[in-house]
VMD Tcl script that draws the C-alpha trace (Angstrom):
set ca {
  {108.24 130.25 81.37}
  {107.07 126.73 80.81}
  {108.02 125.11 77.66}
  {105.16 122.92 76.09}
  {105.33 120.31 73.41}
  {102.15 119.00 71.66}
  {101.66 115.83 69.78}
  {98.41 114.86 67.88}
  {98.10 113.13 64.55}
  {95.22 115.50 63.62}
  {96.70 118.89 62.61}
  {93.43 120.90 63.19}
  {93.32 119.70 66.78}
  {97.13 120.57 67.24}
  {96.49 123.90 65.90}
  {93.48 124.54 68.24}
  {95.33 123.15 71.44}
  {98.20 125.42 70.55}
  {96.19 128.49 70.20}
  {94.57 127.65 73.62}
  {97.84 127.12 75.35}
  {99.46 130.17 73.97}
  {96.55 132.19 75.37}
  {97.64 131.11 78.79}
  {99.96 133.16 80.88}
  {103.48 131.91 81.44}
  {103.76 129.00 78.87}
  {105.25 128.94 75.38}
  {104.71 126.09 72.69}
  {108.17 125.29 71.68}
  {107.01 122.22 69.40}
  {103.96 120.81 67.79}
  {104.15 117.37 66.10}
  {101.84 115.15 64.15}
  {104.62 112.68 63.77}
  {105.93 111.06 67.04}
  {109.19 109.84 65.30}
  {109.96 113.51 64.72}
  {109.50 114.20 68.21}
  {111.62 111.40 69.43}
  {114.42 112.69 67.10}
  {114.35 116.34 68.59}
  {113.51 115.48 72.24}
  {116.84 116.29 73.53}
  {117.09 119.80 71.97}
  {113.41 120.69 72.77}
  {113.92 120.48 76.63}
  {110.11 120.90 77.50}
  {108.56 121.22 80.83}
  {105.25 119.61 79.78}
  {104.04 117.36 76.90}
  {100.51 117.27 75.72}
  {100.01 114.03 73.98}
  {97.00 112.61 72.16}
  {96.36 108.93 72.94}
  {94.69 107.55 69.77}
  {97.40 107.85 67.11}
  {98.43 105.61 64.24}
  {101.81 103.51 64.70}
  {102.73 104.71 68.01}
  {99.82 105.55 70.34}
  {100.20 108.28 73.17}
  {100.70 105.74 76.05}
  {103.46 104.00 74.23}
  {104.97 107.25 73.08}
  {104.85 108.40 76.84}
  {106.89 105.30 77.99}
  {109.47 105.75 75.39}
  {109.91 109.52 76.25}
  {110.18 108.69 80.06}
  {112.79 105.74 79.26}
  {114.75 108.63 77.55}
  {115.03 110.61 81.01}
  {112.21 112.30 82.83}
  {112.31 116.05 83.99}
  {108.94 116.84 82.24}
  {105.32 116.38 82.99}
  {102.78 114.40 80.62}
  {99.22 115.65 80.22}
  {97.11 113.30 78.01}
  {94.53 114.89 75.69}
  {92.10 112.57 74.08}
  {88.37 112.02 73.26}
  {88.18 108.76 74.93}
  {87.31 108.29 78.70}
  {88.29 104.72 78.91}
  {92.01 105.48 78.87}
  {92.16 107.26 82.19}
  {93.52 104.40 84.40}
  {96.02 103.56 81.83}
  {97.13 107.10 81.58}
  {97.92 107.34 85.17}
  {99.69 104.11 85.12}
  {102.43 105.98 82.95}
  {102.60 108.59 85.71}
  {100.85 111.25 83.83}
  {100.12 114.41 85.74}
  {96.72 114.99 84.16}
  {94.18 113.66 81.73}
  {92.00 116.04 79.53}
  {88.95 115.15 77.30}
  {88.36 116.62 73.86}
  {87.00 119.19 73.37}
  {89.30 120.75 75.96}
  {87.74 123.25 78.26}
  {90.10 126.33 78.76}
  {89.41 126.26 82.62}
  {90.60 122.71 82.94}
  {93.67 123.45 80.71}
  {94.60 126.45 82.83}
  {94.18 124.07 85.90}
  {96.47 121.44 84.37}
  {99.26 124.17 83.56}
  {98.86 125.40 87.20}
  {99.50 121.84 88.41}
  {102.65 121.70 86.15}
  {103.91 124.74 87.43}
  {103.29 123.69 91.04}
  {105.15 120.44 90.42}
  {107.92 122.16 88.81}
  {108.42 124.58 91.73}
  {108.35 121.51 94.11}
  {111.25 119.95 92.53}
  {111.29 116.92 89.97}
  {113.21 114.72 92.36}
  {110.59 115.04 95.11}
  {108.51 111.98 94.36}
  {106.73 111.74 97.74}
  {105.49 115.38 97.68}
  {104.58 115.00 93.96}
  {102.46 112.10 94.85}
  {100.92 114.02 97.89}
  {100.01 116.77 95.19}
  {98.00 114.41 93.28}
  {94.41 114.08 93.52}
  {93.41 110.53 93.97}
  {90.89 107.99 95.17}
  {91.72 105.27 97.84}
  {89.46 102.35 98.03}
  {91.80 99.58 99.51}
  {91.81 99.65 103.28}
  {89.15 102.30 103.58}
  {87.44 104.83 101.22}
  {88.96 108.28 100.91}
  {89.17 111.09 98.38}
  {92.36 112.96 98.61}
  {92.44 116.40 96.97}
  {95.38 117.91 95.20}
  {97.89 119.28 97.95}
  {95.67 118.40 100.84}
  {96.89 116.05 103.55}
  {93.32 115.43 104.95}
  {90.61 113.40 102.84}
  {87.49 114.92 101.52}
  {84.56 114.86 103.98}
  {81.19 113.40 102.66}
  {78.15 115.49 103.78}
  {76.41 112.16 104.93}
  {77.41 108.42 105.32}
  {74.68 107.62 102.54}
  {76.41 110.20 100.11}
  {79.87 108.21 100.75}
  {78.05 104.67 100.24}
  {76.28 105.82 97.02}
  {79.75 107.12 95.77}
  {81.14 103.64 96.64}
  {78.55 101.64 95.08}
  {78.63 103.79 91.94}
  {82.48 103.53 91.67}
  {82.33 99.87 92.00}
  {80.08 99.68 88.95}
  {82.04 102.63 87.38}
  {81.11 103.01 83.42}
  {78.03 100.81 83.89}
  {74.64 101.89 84.06}
  {72.70 101.25 87.16}
  {69.01 101.04 87.54}
  {67.37 103.71 89.93}
  {65.55 100.87 91.71}
  {68.58 98.81 92.18}
  {70.29 101.66 93.78}
  {67.12 102.03 96.01}
  {66.97 98.37 96.93}
  {70.66 98.20 97.78}
  {71.18 101.33 99.83}
  {67.56 101.72 101.48}
  {66.37 98.04 101.65}
  {63.82 98.77 104.54}
  {62.29 101.89 102.86}
  {59.27 102.05 100.99}
  {59.77 102.58 97.21}
  {58.66 106.15 97.03}
  {60.55 107.25 100.18}
  {63.65 105.44 98.94}
  {63.28 107.30 95.58}
  {63.27 110.60 97.36}
  {66.38 109.49 99.37}
  {68.07 108.53 96.21}
  {67.44 111.91 94.38}
  {68.58 113.73 97.48}
  {71.65 111.81 97.95}
  {72.54 112.14 94.10}
  {72.18 115.84 94.53}
  {74.53 115.94 97.35}
  {77.14 113.75 95.87}
  {77.27 115.82 92.40}
  {77.51 118.87 94.59}
  {80.21 117.52 96.49}
  {82.28 116.49 93.49}
  {81.61 119.72 91.78}
  {82.45 122.01 94.67}
  {85.79 120.17 95.43}
  {86.89 119.79 91.72}
  {86.91 115.98 91.77}
  {86.90 114.59 88.33}
  {84.01 112.38 88.68}
  {80.86 112.58 86.43}
  {77.46 111.29 87.26}
  {74.84 111.29 84.70}
  {71.32 109.87 84.27}
  {69.08 108.86 81.70}
  {65.75 107.19 81.65}
  {65.92 105.93 85.30}
  {69.58 104.75 85.12}
  {72.81 106.36 86.68}
  {76.23 106.11 85.35}
  {79.60 106.99 87.10}
  {82.57 107.88 85.22}
  {85.87 108.59 87.10}
  {88.93 110.35 85.69}
  {90.79 110.68 88.98}
  {93.72 108.11 89.78}
  {92.06 105.33 91.88}
  {93.78 102.23 93.37}
  {90.81 99.91 92.95}
  {90.31 100.74 89.30}
  {93.99 100.72 88.39}
  {94.39 97.44 90.14}
  {91.42 95.89 88.25}
  {92.68 96.89 85.04}
  {96.39 96.13 85.43}
  {95.62 92.77 86.91}
  {93.56 91.48 83.88}
  {96.49 92.27 81.64}
  {99.32 90.87 83.97}
  {97.68 87.40 84.63}
  {97.87 86.59 80.75}
  {101.22 88.65 80.07}
  {104.17 87.07 78.62}
  {106.09 90.29 78.89}
  {109.77 89.61 80.28}
  {109.25 92.94 82.24}
  {105.98 91.94 83.79}
  {107.62 91.33 87.07}
  {108.29 95.08 87.80}
  {104.57 95.73 86.62}
  {103.48 92.91 89.01}
  {105.18 94.61 92.03}
  {103.51 97.87 91.18}
  {100.22 96.35 90.92}
  {100.56 94.20 94.06}
  {101.52 97.09 96.14}
  {98.28 98.84 95.18}
  {96.41 96.43 97.45}
  {96.50 97.80 100.86}
  {93.52 96.05 102.44}
  {89.96 95.14 102.11}
  {87.90 97.01 99.62}
  {85.97 99.84 101.31}
  {87.30 98.47 104.67}
  {85.52 99.60 108.02}
  {82.30 100.19 105.89}
  {79.28 98.16 106.58}
  {78.35 97.54 102.82}
  {76.70 94.10 102.44}
  {76.36 94.78 98.51}
  {80.13 94.48 98.09}
  {81.11 91.41 100.04}
  {81.39 89.30 96.86}
  {83.69 92.04 95.21}
  {85.77 92.32 98.31}
  {86.40 88.45 98.18}
  {87.12 88.69 94.56}
  {89.59 91.55 94.89}
  {91.53 89.70 97.69}
  {91.66 86.56 95.74}
  {92.91 88.40 92.68}
  {95.61 89.97 95.00}
  {96.68 86.34 96.24}
  {96.74 85.15 92.64}
  {99.10 88.06 91.54}
  {101.08 87.90 94.67}
  {101.80 83.92 93.99}
  {102.51 84.69 90.40}
  {105.08 87.51 91.45}
  {106.73 85.28 94.10}
  {107.22 82.32 91.59}
  {108.57 84.81 89.19}
  {111.04 86.18 91.54}
  {112.13 82.69 92.84}
  {112.76 81.71 89.34}
  {115.06 84.68 88.81}
  {116.83 84.19 92.24}
  {115.32 86.88 94.20}
  {114.24 84.68 97.20}
  {114.26 87.30 99.72}
  {111.96 89.45 97.78}
  {109.64 86.45 97.12}
  {109.48 85.88 100.93}
  {108.28 89.41 101.68}
  {105.68 89.32 98.92}
  {104.18 86.07 100.56}
  {104.65 87.40 103.98}
  {102.56 90.47 102.90}
  {99.97 87.99 101.21}
  {99.21 85.79 104.06}
  {98.41 88.85 106.17}
  {95.35 89.21 103.91}
  {94.82 85.59 103.22}
  {95.83 83.74 106.28}
  {94.55 80.43 105.13}
  {95.96 80.08 101.89}
  {97.85 76.78 101.87}
  {99.70 77.23 98.79}
  {100.96 80.67 99.90}
  {102.21 79.27 103.30}
  {103.80 76.28 101.62}
  {105.58 78.46 98.98}
  {106.74 80.85 101.90}
  {108.25 77.89 103.96}
  {109.99 76.76 100.81}
  {111.69 80.13 100.42}
  {112.94 79.84 103.91}
  {114.47 76.53 103.01}
  {116.21 78.02 99.98}
  {117.52 80.74 102.17}
  {118.69 78.24 104.86}
  {116.63 80.22 107.31}
  {115.56 77.28 109.48}
  {114.69 79.60 112.33}
  {112.14 81.21 110.25}
  {110.83 78.12 108.82}
  {109.99 76.48 112.14}
  {108.54 79.74 113.70}
  {106.40 80.01 110.80}
  {105.15 76.38 111.09}
  {104.41 76.70 114.70}
  {102.48 79.92 114.17}
  {100.50 77.99 111.34}
  {99.51 75.35 113.59}
  {98.25 77.63 116.26}
  {96.44 79.87 113.86}
  {94.60 76.80 112.12}
  {93.81 75.14 115.47}
  {92.42 78.33 117.04}
  {90.72 79.79 114.09}
  {89.45 76.70 112.23}
  {89.84 73.78 114.82}
  {92.06 71.81 112.39}
  {95.50 70.99 111.53}
  {97.48 72.74 108.81}
  {97.32 71.43 105.47}
  {98.89 67.96 104.48}
  {101.31 69.51 101.93}
  {102.52 71.95 104.77}
  {102.63 69.22 107.32}
  {104.64 66.74 104.85}
  {107.16 69.80 104.21}
  {107.80 70.19 108.00}
  {108.20 66.43 108.43}
  {110.80 66.37 105.78}
  {112.67 69.01 107.35}
  {112.62 67.43 110.80}
  {114.13 64.24 109.47}
}
mol new
graphics top color blue
foreach p $ca { graphics top sphere $p radius 0.5 }
foreach p [lrange $ca 0 end-1] q [lrange $ca 1 end] { graphics top cylinder $p $q radius 0.2 }
display resetview
């Protein structure tokens, strides 16, 4: 039987959730707390399988509490329960298994408990399998929705359904005019025809999400559409984390930077001919470059030269003409006294700039190479 612990600063909400959970088969509530400090003090004795945490709480919010609990040792799952949609990305950043919105629907609560049971049977140490069991949306390097426990991605009924999903996801949590969608997705169609196309495609998209249990809500009001996503998504997580990390003075930010940089696997919505996202594609790869160089500089400062070189090598695959990254990479080779890699990289750089751009490498890189040759 699953052992569940609940935390919510509002006692009526705590009582209601406790009754809902106890009505489910195969689970018992072994602790219910309005004070997170009491939970922290008693955590070792409780030995829970799953914790249901409210996010909006005084003193210590649910996200911070989750990080503290995980630092004490894992072995349990975390499900966030909150009235606020905007915490979804942050919730999955601390490796939450699920995210439920208040008022909690019994069917979704049962589904969360089933996911906990499946994860526990799979073994807490099987991280690769656990990740494969999670539903997730992949936007970098393609566009795919993976359903829980399935190896193959979801198939969209039409290419336009997929494109509409991509457009709304890129503008997540923002209202988009019906006519903007028509102009972007059916630029050559007459207004009334494009309007019919949009309504048909919206219907198909909603049905696809609903029939497959994808936690994406699409609402409409007065000619505007809004998409809200509660599934883990690499693009949304990267976007949110990047904004915090570029301004962070957190001494542990290097580890967070590594995780965020690794999210970028390639061009946003790669292999799709979506002219409307070219500017966003460029912005994302530039943001990836900024974070990669920030991470590499921090690693160099802390003496992790090999790791910095790997980060920069990965970066220049996506940004092959970033002069600063090439110079920084060549300097790491010098610090490692790896002159073979230094010269090989410089020769490759010369060929690349000559063949692709018809120019020689940047002056700073040429100056560095000349200094080494002396």
